[in-house]
C-alpha angles and dihedrals in degrees: 000000000000111000119209098179132026120191116196117202117189110208127200121160092330101138091129095053109024096088092053091046093049094048091047091053092049092050093046096048098037092111092061108091098207120036142134133206114213115199115195117192108208098201099297117189095202129063095282091112094053092050092049091049089054090054090051093048092050100041121045089201090064123081126190130206133176128207137168115270109279097191 
């Protein structure tokens, strides 16, 4: 897969806003044929990680990574 656009979204305790953010990105970039959304969980303590994992499981253009909180 050749990717034209990569969008990186850092996530930290964003369970209340991540769905709106994700949907907004998909609507805005819909005209680009080849894109990926990279969600990076920076050690969230809420359910942000679970929500992001669900996006990645449902959409093959979405990738999910976890890391320890970097401050």
